[in-house]
Structure formats: structure tokens, C-alpha cells
C-alpha positions in Angstrom: -0.3 0.1 0.0 2.9 2.4 1.0 4.8 1.5 -2.6 1.8 3.0 -4.5 0.3 5.5 -2.0 -2.9 3.5 -1.7 -5.6 3.5 0.8 -8.3 1.4 2.5 -11.6 3.0 2.6 -14.4 1.1 4.4 -17.8 1.9 2.8 -20.5 2.0 5.8 -23.4 2.9 3.6 -26.0 0.4 4.0 -26.8 0.2 0.2 -25.6 -3.2 -1.5 -22.7 -2.4 -3.9 -21.3 -4.6 -6.7 -19.2 -3.3 -9.0 -15.7 -1.9 -10.1 -14.3 1.5 -10.3 -11.0 2.6 -12.1 -10.4 6.3 -12.4 -7.7 8.3 -14.0 -7.0 12.0 -15.1 -5.7 13.0 -18.7 -4.8 16.2 -20.1 -7.0 17.9 -17.5 -10.0 15.2 -18.0 -10.9 13.1 -15.6 -12.1 9.2 -16.4 -13.7 6.4 -15.3 -13.9 2.7 -16.3 -17.2 1.4 -14.4 -18.7 -2.3 -15.3 -18.2 -5.9 -14.9 -14.2 -5.7 -15.4 -12.2 -7.3 -12.5 -9.1 -5.5 -11.3 -7.2 -8.0 -12.4 -4.5 -9.0 -15.0 -6.9 -11.6 -16.7 -9.8 -8.5 -17.1 -7.4 -5.9 -17.9 -4.7 -6.8 -19.5 -4.6 -10.2 -21.5 -6.9 -11.4 -24.3 -9.3 -14.2 -24.4 -6.5 -16.3 -26.6 -4.0 -15.2 -23.8 -6.2 -16.7 -21.0 -8.0 -13.5 -20.2 -11.6 -12.8 -19.5 -14.2 -11.9 -21.7 -15.5 -8.7 -19.6 -17.8 -6.1 -20.5 -17.2 -2.0 -19.3 -18.0 1.6 -19.9 -15.3 4.5 -20.4 -16.9 7.7 -19.6 -15.8 11.4 -18.4 -16.7 12.5 -15.2 -16.8 15.5 -13.4 -15.9 14.1 -9.8 -15.3 11.4 -8.1 -17.1 8.2 -8.3 -15.8 6.7 -4.9 -18.2 6.4 -2.2 -17.9 8.4 1.2 -16.1 6.4 3.5 -13.5 5.8 6.7 -10.0 5.4 5.9 -9.0 2.2 7.6 -5.5 1.1 8.7 -3.5 -1.0 6.5 -2.5 -3.2 9.7 -5.9 -4.5 9.9 -6.0 -6.0 6.3 -5.0 -9.8 5.8 -3.6 -10.9 2.5 -5.5 -13.8 0.6 -3.7 -16.8 -0.5 -3.8 -16.3 -4.4 -6.1 -19.1 -6.6 -4.2 -21.0 -9.0 -4.0 -19.6 -12.4 -5.5 -21.6 -15.2 -3.5 -22.8 -17.6 -4.2 -20.8 -21.2 -7.3 -21.6 -23.1 -6.2 -23.4 -26.4 -9.8 -25.0 -27.8 -12.2 -23.5 -30.1 -12.9 -20.3 -28.5 -16.4 -18.6 -29.4 -17.0 -14.9 -28.8 -20.8 -15.0 -29.4 -23.6 -16.6 -31.1 -26.5 -13.7 -32.5 -29.8 -14.4 -34.1 -30.4 -13.1 -37.6 -32.5 -13.2 -40.4 -30.7 -15.9 -42.2 -30.4 -18.0 -38.8 -27.3 -17.9 -36.6 -24.0 -15.8 -36.8 -21.0 -17.2 -34.7 -17.9 -15.1 -34.0 -14.4 -16.9 -32.9 -12.0 -15.3 -31.2 -9.5 -16.0 -34.0 -9.4 -18.3 -37.0 -10.0 -22.0 -36.6 -6.6 -24.0 -37.4 -8.7 -26.7 -38.7 -12.5 -27.6 -39.5 -14.6 -27.9 -36.5 -18.7 -28.4 -36.3 -21.3 -26.4 -34.1 -23.4 -28.0 -31.2 -26.5 -26.7 -30.3 -28.4 -27.3 -26.8 -31.8 -25.3 -27.0 -33.4 -23.1 -24.3 -36.0 -25.8 -23.3 -33.6 -28.7 -23.6 -31.8 -30.3 -20.9 -28.3 -28.6 -20.7 -26.7 -32.3 -21.7 -28.9 -32.8 -24.4 -26.6 -31.3 -27.6 -27.3 -31.5 -31.3 -24.8 -31.0 -34.1 -26.0 -28.1 -36.3 -23.1 -26.8 -38.5 -19.3 -27.2 -39.9 -17.4 -24.5 -39.6 -14.3 -24.5 -42.0 -10.8 -23.6 -40.6 -9.5 -19.5 -41.3 -12.9 -18.1 -40.6 -13.5 -15.8 -37.5 -17.5 -15.2 -38.3 -20.3 -17.9 -40.1 -23.8 -17.9 -40.4 -25.4 -20.9 -40.4 -28.9 -21.6 -41.1 -30.7 -23.4 -37.6 -33.1 -22.2 -35.7 -32.0 -21.4 -32.3 -34.2 -19.4 -29.4 -32.7 -16.9 -27.4 -30.8 -18.1 -24.5 -30.1 -21.4 -26.6 -26.2 -22.8 -25.8 -23.8 -23.2 -28.5 -20.1 -24.6 -28.4 -17.5 -25.3 -30.9 -16.3 -29.2 -31.1 -12.5 -29.8 -32.9 -11.5 -33.5 -33.4 -8.0 -33.6 -33.4 -5.5 -36.3 -35.4 -6.3 -38.9 -32.4 -10.0 -38.6 -32.9 -10.7 -37.0 -29.5 -12.9 -34.0 -29.4 -12.4 -30.8 -27.9 -14.8 -28.9 -26.7 -15.2 -25.8 -26.6 -16.5 -22.8 -24.4 -20.2 -22.5 -23.9 -21.8 -18.9 -25.5 -25.8 -18.1 -25.2 -27.5 -17.2 -28.0 -28.5 -13.6 -28.2 -31.7 -12.2 -30.0 -30.8 -8.0 -30.7 -34.5 -7.4 -31.4 -35.2 -8.2 -27.6 -32.3 -6.9 -26.2 -32.5 -3.8 -28.1 -36.4 -3.3 -28.7 -37.5 -4.3 -25.3 -40.3 -1.7 -24.3 -40.9 -1.8 -20.5 -42.8 2.0 -19.7 -41.4 3.5 -16.9 -43.1 2.7 -14.0 -43.9 6.6 -12.6 -45.6 7.1 -16.1 -47.6 3.8 -16.2 -50.8 3.9 -14.4 -51.2 1.8 -11.0 -55.0 1.6 -11.0 -56.0 -1.5 -9.6 -59.4 -3.1 -9.8 -61.1 -2.0 -7.1 -60.1 1.5 -7.3 -62.3 1.9 -10.2 -65.2 1.3 -7.9 -64.2 3.9 -5.2 -64.9 7.0 -7.5 -67.0 6.9 -10.5 -64.9 9.7 -11.9 -61.9 7.7 -11.9 -64.0 4.9 -13.6 -64.9 7.7 -16.3 -61.2 8.8 -16.6 -60.4 5.1 -17.5 -63.0 4.6 -19.7 -61.2 7.8 -21.4 -57.9 6.1 -21.4 -59.4 2.8 -23.2 -60.8 5.2 -25.7 -57.3 6.4 -26.2 -55.8 3.0 -25.9 -58.0 1.8 -29.0 -56.7 4.9 -31.1 -53.2 5.3 -30.3 -52.1 1.6 -29.7 -50.0 0.1 -32.8 -51.5 -2.9 -34.7 -49.9 -6.3 -33.3 -47.4 -8.0 -36.0 -50.3 -10.1 -38.1 -50.5 -13.7 -38.6 -53.3 -16.4 -40.0 -56.1 -16.4 -37.2 -56.1 -19.6 -35.5 -59.7 -20.3 -36.0 -60.6 -22.4 -38.6 -64.1 -22.2 -38.0 -64.4 -18.7 -40.3 -62.5 -20.9 -43.3 -60.4 -17.5 -43.7 -56.8 -17.3 -43.8 -56.4 -13.6 -43.8 -54.1 -11.9 -41.8 -55.1 -10.8 -38.2 -53.3 -9.4 -35.3 -53.0 -12.9 -34.0 -49.2 -13.1 -33.0 -48.6 -16.6 -32.4 -45.3 -16.5 -34.2 -44.0 -12.9 -32.6 -43.4 -13.5 -28.7 -41.6 -10.1 -28.7 -44.0 -8.3 -30.8 -46.6 -10.0 -28.4 -44.8 -8.5 -25.4 -44.5 -5.4 -26.6 -48.0 -4.8 -27.5 -48.6 -6.1 -23.8 -46.3 -3.5 -22.8 -47.9 -0.8 -24.9 -51.6 -1.9 -23.3 -50.1 -1.6 -19.5 -48.4 1.9 -20.4 -52.1 3.2 -21.2 -54.1 1.3 -18.5 -51.6 -0.1 -16.1 -50.3 -3.3 -15.2 -52.5 -4.3 -12.7 -55.8 -3.8 -15.0 -53.9 -5.5 -18.1 -53.0 -8.4 -15.3 -56.7 -8.5 -14.2 -57.5 -9.0 -17.8 -55.5 -11.6 -18.5 -56.3 -13.9 -15.2 -52.9 -13.0 -13.7 -52.4 -12.7 -10.0 -51.8 -9.2 -9.2 -48.2 -8.8 -7.4 -47.5 -6.0 -4.9 -45.0 -4.5 -7.6 -47.3 -2.8 -10.1 -44.5 -2.2 -12.4 -44.6 -6.1 -13.1 -44.3 -6.7 -16.6 -45.1 -9.8 -18.9 -42.3 -11.2 -20.1 -43.3 -14.9 -18.4 -40.4 -17.1 -18.2 -40.9 -20.4 -20.4 -40.6 -23.6 -17.9 -38.7 -26.3 -19.0 -38.5 -29.8 -17.4 -35.4 -29.7 -16.4 -35.3 -26.4 -14.5 -35.3 -26.4 -10.6 -36.4 -23.5 -8.9 -34.3 -22.7 -5.9 -34.5 -19.4 -3.7 -30.7 -18.8 -2.5 -29.7 -17.1 0.8 -27.9 -14.3 -0.9 -30.4 -13.5 -3.0 -32.5 -12.5 0.1 -29.3 -10.8 1.4 -28.9 -8.6 -1.2 -32.6 -7.1 -0.2 -31.8 -7.5 3.5 -35.0 -10.3 3.3 -35.1 -13.7 4.9 -34.6 -16.6 2.5 -38.4 -17.7 3.3 -39.7 -14.1 2.6 -38.0 -14.5 -0.9 -39.3 -17.9 -1.4 -43.0 -16.9 -0.5 -42.3 -14.1 -3.3 -41.9 -16.5 -5.7 -44.7 -19.0 -4.6 -47.7 -18.3 -7.0 -50.0 -20.2 -4.5 -49.0 -17.6 -2.1 -49.4 -14.9 -4.6 -52.9 -16.1 -5.3 -53.4 -16.2 -1.5 -52.6 -12.8 -1.0 -55.0 -11.9 -4.0 -57.5 -14.1 -2.7 -57.4 -11.7 0.4 -59.3 -8.9 -1.3 -62.7 -8.1 -1.4 -65.6 -7.3 -3.9 -66.7 -3.7 -4.4 -70.0 -3.1 -2.8 -72.1 -0.7 -4.6 -75.3 -1.6 -2.9 -74.9 0.8 -0.2 -74.0 3.7 -2.7 -76.7 6.2 -3.6 -78.9 5.6 -6.7 -77.0 8.1 -9.1 -73.6 6.7 -8.3 -75.4 3.3 -9.2 -76.8 4.5 -12.5 -73.3 6.5 -13.1 -71.7 2.7 -13.1 -74.4 1.0 -15.1 -74.0 3.5 -18.2 -70.2 3.6 -17.7 -70.8 -0.7 -18.4 -72.9 0.4 -21.4 -70.3 2.5 -22.5 -67.3 -0.2 -22.0 -69.7 -3.0 -23.9 -69.9 -0.7 -27.0 -66.5 0.3 -27.2 -65.5 -3.6 -26.6 -65.8 -4.6 -30.4 -63.0 -2.2 -31.5 -60.7 -2.9 -28.7 -57.9 -5.4 -28.6 -57.9 -8.6 -26.8 -56.6 -8.1 -23.7 -59.2 -4.8 -23.4 -61.8 -7.0 -24.5 -61.4 -9.2 -22.0 -61.0 -6.5 -19.3 -64.6 -5.3 -20.6 -65.7 -8.8 -19.6 -64.3 -8.7 -16.0 -65.1 -5.7 -15.6 -68.8 -6.1 -16.2 -69.0 -9.2 -13.9 -67.3 -7.5 -11.1 -69.8 -4.4 -11.4 -73.0 -6.5 -11.5 -71.7 -8.5 -8.4 -71.0 -5.3 -7.0 -74.9 -4.4 -7.1 -75.1 -1.6 -9.5 -78.4 -3.4 -11.1 -80.9 -3.9 -8.4 -81.6 -7.6 -7.4 -84.7 -8.1 -9.7 -83.3 -6.0 -12.3 -81.6 -8.3 -15.4 -80.7 -5.5 -17.8 -77.3 -6.5 -17.7 -77.7 -9.8 -19.1 -77.8 -8.5 -22.7 -75.1 -6.1 -21.9 -72.6 -9.2 -20.5 -73.9 -11.5 -23.7 -72.4 -8.7 -26.1 -69.0 -8.2 -24.2 -68.6 -12.2 -24.5 -69.6 -12.3 -28.1 -66.9 -9.7 -28.8 -63.9 -11.6 -27.1 -63.2 -13.2 -30.3 -62.8 -11.0 -33.5 -60.3 -13.7 -35.3 -57.6 -12.1 -33.5 -56.8 -13.8 -30.6 -52.7 -15.4 -30.3 -53.0 -18.8 -29.5 -50.9 -18.5 -26.1 -54.0 -16.6 -24.4 -56.8 -19.3 -25.9 -57.2 -20.7 -22.2 -57.3 -17.4 -20.6 -60.0 -16.1 -23.2 -61.8 -19.5 -23.3 -61.9 -19.9 -19.3 -63.1 -16.2 -19.0 -66.1 -16.8 -21.5 -67.0 -20.1 -19.8 -67.2 -18.2 -16.3 -69.4 -15.4 -18.1 -71.5 -18.1 -19.8 -71.9 -19.9 -16.8 -73.6 -16.8 -15.4 -75.4 -16.2 -18.2 -76.7 -20.1 -17.9 -77.7 -19.3 -14.5 -80.2 -16.8 -15.4 -81.6 -18.1 -18.5 -84.4 -21.0 -18.6 -83.6 -23.8 -20.9 -87.0 -24.6 -21.8 -88.8 -21.9 -22.8 -87.8 -19.0 -25.1 -87.0 -15.8 -23.1 -84.7 -12.9 -23.7 -82.3 -14.3 -20.9 -82.1 -17.7 -23.0 -81.3 -15.7 -26.5 -78.7 -13.8 -24.6 -76.9 -16.9 -23.6 -77.6 -18.9 -26.8 -76.2 -16.2 -28.8 -73.2 -15.7 -26.7 -72.6 -19.3 -26.7 -72.8 -19.8 -30.5 -69.8 -17.1 -30.7 -67.6 -18.1 -28.1 -68.3 -22.2 -28.0 -65.3 -23.0 -30.2 -62.7 -21.7 -27.3 -64.6 -23.5 -24.8 -62.1 -26.6 -25.5 -59.1 -24.7 -24.5 -60.5 -23.9 -20.7 -58.2 -24.0 -17.8 -59.4 -24.8 -14.6 -56.6 -22.8 -12.9 -58.2 -19.6 -14.9 -61.6 -20.7 -14.2 -60.5 -20.2 -10.3 -58.9 -16.9 -10.9 -61.6 -15.5 -13.1 -64.7 -16.4 -10.2 -62.5 -15.3 -7.5 -64.7 -12.8 -5.3 -68.2 -13.8 -7.7 -69.3 -16.5 -5.4 -71.4 -14.2 -3.2 -73.5 -12.5 -6.1 -73.7 -15.6 -7.8 -73.6 -18.5 -5.7 -72.9 -21.7 -7.2 -73.3 -20.4 -11.0 -69.6 -19.7 -10.4 -68.5 -22.9 -9.1 -65.6 -24.2 -10.6 -67.6 -27.8 -11.0 -70.4 -26.0 -12.8 -68.5 -23.4 -14.9 -66.5 -26.7 -15.8 -69.8 -28.5 -16.7 -71.6 -25.6 -18.7 -68.5 -25.4 -21.2 -68.7 -29.3 -21.7 -72.3 -29.2 -22.3 -71.7 -26.7 -25.0 -68.7 -27.9 -26.4 -70.5 -31.3 -26.7 -74.0 -29.8 -28.0 -75.8 -33.0 -26.6 -79.5 -31.7 -26.9 -80.3 -34.4 -24.4 -78.3 -33.2 -21.9 -79.6 -30.0 -22.3 -83.2 -31.5 -22.4 -82.6 -33.4 -18.9 -81.8 -29.8 -17.8 -84.6 -28.1 -18.8 -87.2 -30.9 -17.7 -85.4 -30.8 -14.2 -85.8 -26.9 -14.1 -89.8 -27.5 -14.9 -89.7 -29.9 -11.7 -89.8 -33.1 -13.7 -88.1 -36.5 -12.4 -85.9 -37.3 -15.7 -83.0 -39.3 -16.3 -81.4 -40.9 -19.7 -80.9 -44.2 -20.9 -78.1 -44.6 -23.2 -77.7 -41.8 -25.8 -80.7 -41.3 -27.7 -83.4 -42.3 -24.8 -84.9 -40.0 -22.0 -87.0 -41.6 -18.8 -89.7 -39.3 -17.1 -91.7 -40.6 -14.2 -94.0 -39.0 -12.0 -98.2 -38.9 -11.7 -99.8 -37.2 -14.8 -102.6 -38.1 -16.6 -101.7 -38.1 -19.9 -97.9 -39.6 -20.4 -98.0 -39.0 -23.8 -98.1 -35.0 -23.3 -95.5 -35.3 -20.9 -93.3 -37.6 -23.6 -93.6 -35.0 -26.1 -92.4 -32.5 -24.1 -89.0 -34.3 -23.4 -88.9 -35.0 -27.1 -89.6 -31.5 -27.6 -86.6 -30.2 -25.2 -84.4 -32.3 -27.4 -85.7 -32.2 -30.5 -82.8 -30.6 -32.2 -81.2 -34.3 -31.9 -81.5 -36.3 -35.2 -82.9 -39.2 -33.2 -84.7 -39.1 -29.9 -87.2 -40.9 -27.8 -89.1 -40.4 -24.5 -90.6 -42.7 -21.8 -93.0 -41.0 -19.8 -94.1 -43.4 -16.8 -97.0 -42.5 -14.9 -97.5 -44.1 -10.9 -94.4 -46.3 -10.9 -90.8 -47.1 -12.0 -91.7 -50.3 -12.8 -93.4 -50.0 -16.0 -96.8 -50.6 -14.6 -99.6 -48.2 -14.9 -100.1 -45.6 -17.9 -97.1 -44.9 -19.6 -96.0 -43.7 -23.4 -93.4 -43.9 -25.6 -92.6 -40.7 -28.3 -90.2 -40.7 -31.1 -88.6 -38.3 -32.9 -87.1 -38.7 -36.1 -87.2 -35.7 -38.4 -90.1 -35.1 -39.7 -91.5 -38.1 -38.0 -93.1 -38.0 -34.8 -94.2 -41.8 -33.4 -96.5 -42.1 -30.7 -97.2 -45.2 -28.5 -100.0 -44.4 -25.8 -100.5 -47.4 -23.2 -103.2 -45.7 -21.0 -105.3 -48.8 -22.0 -104.2 -52.3 -21.8 -103.7 -52.4 -25.5 -101.0 -49.8 -26.6 -102.1 -47.7 -29.5 -99.9 -46.3 -32.3 -100.1 -43.1 -34.0 -97.8 -41.4 -36.7 -97.5 -37.8 -37.4 -95.4 -35.9 -39.8 -94.3 -32.5 -39.2 -93.5 -29.8 -41.3 -92.7 -25.9 -41.7 -92.3 -24.1 -37.9 -94.3 -27.0 -36.3 -92.1 -29.2 -34.2 -92.5 -31.5 -30.9 -91.9 -28.2 -28.8 -94.5 -26.2 -30.4 -96.7 -29.3 -29.9 -96.1 -29.7 -26.3 -96.7 -26.2 -25.9 -100.0 -26.4 -27.5 -100.6 -29.6 -25.3 -102.1 -31.3 -27.9 -101.4 -33.4 -31.4 -104.3 -31.9 -33.3 -102.2 -29.7 -35.5 -100.1 -32.3 -36.7 -100.6 -34.2 -39.7 -101.6 -37.7 -39.0 -100.3 -40.5 -41.3 -102.6 -43.6 -41.4 -101.2 -47.2 -41.2 -104.2 -49.5 -40.7 -105.3 -50.7 -37.2 -103.8 -48.5 -34.5 -103.5 -51.5 -31.9 -100.7 -53.1 -34.4 -97.0 -51.3 -35.2 -96.4 -50.4 -38.6 -93.1 -50.6 -40.6 -91.7 -47.5 -39.9 -92.2 -47.6 -36.4 -90.1 -51.1 -36.4 -87.5 -48.9 -37.8 -87.2 -46.2 -35.4 -87.4 -48.6 -32.3 -84.3 -50.7 -34.0 -82.2 -47.7 -34.3 -83.1 -46.9 -31.0 -81.7 -50.5 -30.1 -85.0 -51.4 -28.9 -86.8 -54.6 -29.1 -90.2 -53.3 -27.9 -92.1 -49.8 -26.6 -92.4 -50.9 -23.3 -90.3 -48.7 -20.8 -87.4 -50.2 -18.4 -87.5 -51.2 -15.1 -85.5 -48.4 -13.5 -83.8 -48.6 -10.0 -85.2 -45.9 -7.5 
């Protein structure tokens, strides 16, 4: 220390520091070297080929010293450290970097290769020990472009084989994607809104300002990278805003959305838990099978936290539990004017939804559900049902990235479950029409439903919607819509009407109870499932065992076959329905009179068509089966 007139300064600041600093003056100007370089010959004096480090530093002019204030320590208190053994100079093939370019992968070596080598790749999602040979690298070159796909973060190395056949493995470098490195757009936290969903219900003026921000977002948001729509149901291959093939473009798009409406509301729309850090971005890490997540004590030490605290921050279940501690806003105690303003707010949101991007349309549906659950409408008022139906129908505009189909499908399933709980299945009401229109518009998204997102989207809604938003109920409704089973719908419809009904296989229904005209009850059941190509229904009056009056009605468009056994000898009838009159319409009339009758001789004998349809139903006769109670 005395030889170089050096000083030892102890930094007592509580802030953690990790970095190096070199300062010098030249020609009256003070300079500083900061960044990664170690204060060693390997870092500052030697090239990589000579065994030196690959370092990154910044040299810049400074006006004053960057050395932190501190107290001088006596040199006598210092202890010498045993020097570590220096590694031998590296002589294998040395890679400086691997860069993604339009043609593939550009690699650079520290010096021209003396002999031919080959390049090996370990994909980012593959285990680190999994390598594949992707290209040969000729001798005498320092750069080469190979046409091989490689994700950012993948590992590459050079392998040279000596004259003795023994391979020499070079150093490992990671693939860099310059677009992601240079064009990553993350809005400053101070500029992005930090509004959380409950905040919108504390002041109508804040909610209306948010609506203005949403309108601004619609007009100012750049379009997302185009690709072919994933929805094959439209038969169109036109370019849309789907971004399945452009992960970076999708992340930039989400960042732009979050810059206008805030990260909390954007995450709320996407069914992601709301972290305490409102600046959290959407660059979700891709999980890989070989990656084990550990919490290091060093990470806790840097932030003066305990390791257990840091582990809890990385635990999604803990994050979900924290989010679950929130309460749903309550507008029931607000005055009528405030509730009216929120009802009008939802109307304007729904009207704007078709012109918004996918995350904002999802946000509209979630906010509509929350506003209804919060009590903006009186309990007996169902004017919100067509609004929610319109919001759900706007979810898919043929622009959904495949990566968010589980979120969109799950949100649609929750909203459809709420609509279904207010829509009669047998009667055609405005509520039924609202549900039918919504289910037809987004039914193709329901196969992607994820129970985890259903749980997130139903959080806090059970107080208002009860069992309709139970996870099992939501998944059952989604399954019914996907399967499009008219008989399953008929069972629900008849149960709602108080009928004791169950199924026999795929094509038959069985209703038991006490009624004077079993044929009309069986007709009602067939009418509930009249969209099925073939359906039959028994109605038993008085007994499950087949004793007493019974009837069998079979519908195969346009033929309606009735077996009426109110007498000891069953009577067989055949009606042919045409036009707008179907079994459901006949059941509503409580009569067969408007159905054209087709004669087949004596009515106490089955006719050929009756034998045929019974055979298609796998029945040997018309008698009802004996059922367990």
C-alpha cells in the first residue's frame, strides 16, 4: 500500500454495491471505467486467447470522483489472501458470441480456426446436457452464418476433433436475440397507471377517466404483428392481429397496453395474480422440464430479506392467496345516482369492446362481471344480461393469439355460466336468447378452458352469483356447450320444470311421476331435445317399474311416432311435422291436433316405420324399462 500510496476505505452505507471502478486523469479530464471488469490482469491486460476474461465495461468522462464516501482503515488490519491457482491458457476453439440474424445464427470466434470444427446447439428448453450437431465450421474464418433455428438463450459450442480422434469441446456461449435485447419496451413505472380493479369502484370519476384512457388506447395502440388466424371455423386465411409467431411483438404489445391502462388492470384482464409490484411486466419465463427453482440465501441478503420471505414471493400459491384476500367492491350502499353512473359506464364499455384489442376486450368482460356482482343493478333487474352477452360475443374477433386461448376460453366459460344461471333452458326468453347468442359466438374457445384460470376469474364472484360460478359448475356448462348434446340440455330443461328425468344411453329419456296424459309428458321431453337427429322419451305415470299408464314418443325429423299405453293395449300413431311446427311447439299447445296424421291401418298394431325407429334406438319393444329408484 505504501509503495503505491494507496488507501483502504470502508464503505458503511447500507446499500449493497457490486461493481468495479477505475478512475484516472489525462490532459485535464477525469475518466472512469465502470462495469464488469475485475481489477486483475486477466480482466484488463490479457486477451481471451491468452487466458484473459471476456469483460464488459464502460469508459466515460466524469466531472467528479465516483468513489463513495467512507472511513479510512489502517493497512495493518488487512490480511493477505492466498492467491488462487491460475488456469492454464485455453487452447480449444473459442467462441465469442452467437447472434440471431434473419438467415439463422451468426457465430464469431476469437481467432481463425486452424482446423475444421463443428457447431453444437442445446436449445433453451432442452436439458443442458442435450446437444445436437447443426453445422460444420471451416478453418480460417472468424465469422459464419448457419441456417439453424435457435431460440434466445440457447447454448452453442464449437467442437474440434484432433488427429487422434479425441474431441475438444470449446466454451459455451448463449444465443442473443438483438431485437429482444435492443427493442424491449417497458414503460417507466412512474408513467404507467397503477390503478387496481377495486380502485375503479371507489369513485365514478376515476372509472370514467379509465374509460377515456381505453378510448385513447383504441386509437393510439399500434397494430400487433399479423399472422394467420388460429380460428379455422371462419374458413378465412386473412392476416389478423394474431401474434402466435412473434413472441417479442406480443410482449411489446402488452407493454404498450400496460403503459396506457396500467399493469394491474392488464394482468387482471389476462387472469394473472396481482403482485405487490405494480410495475411487473409480462415477460413470463418459459418453464422447462429440467429447471429446478431454488431460492438462494444470497438473493435474500441483497435485499435485506430472509430467504423464507423471498421464497414466498416466488410462490404462485402464496401470491394467489394474497390476491384472494381482497374483497369485491360493494355498490349496494351507494346512492342511486352513483349506481346509475356505473350502469351507464358498463354500457359504454360494452359498446367500445368490439373496437378494442384482445386484452382490453377481456378487461371489459371482467369489469362487467364485477360491476354486476358489486350491485350496480337492483337484484330483480336483469338489464345487464344482454350487456354481458354482447361483451362475451366480442371476445373473439379472429385476432386471438393461441397463447392466450386458455385465458379467453376460461373467461368466456365463467361469463356463460353466469348467463346460463339466469336463462331458462326450455322456454325461449330474452335471457335464453342472450345465452344462446353468446355460446354460439365463443363456444369454439371452450375446449381450451383451464381450471386454474377459471378459479382466478371466479374469485370474489360467489357472493353474488352463488353456485353458478363454482368451478365444477363452470366446467360442466363449458362441457355441455362443447359437446352440444341436445339430450343433456333436455335433462337440464326438464329438471328445471320439476320433472323427474334421467337418460337411458345416448338417445332415450325416461320421465317418471304422476300425470294424467303420459303422451304429452313424453312429447314435452322430446320437444326439449328436438334438435337431436333421433330421440325417444318414455313417460311413466305412477311407477318406475313400468306398471300403470305410460307412453313412448320418438322423434326423427319429420316423423313423430307415439305409443300411448293408457289402455291395456297400446295404440300406435304416426304424425308428420313440417314447416315451423315441431315437437316443442306441439308440447306448448298441449295437443297433437295440429300435427298431420299418417294412417297405417289398425292403431293397435305397430307399422313398418315404427319397427325401424325402434331398431335404431336399439329397442325390441316400446315398453319402458324397469329403473332403480
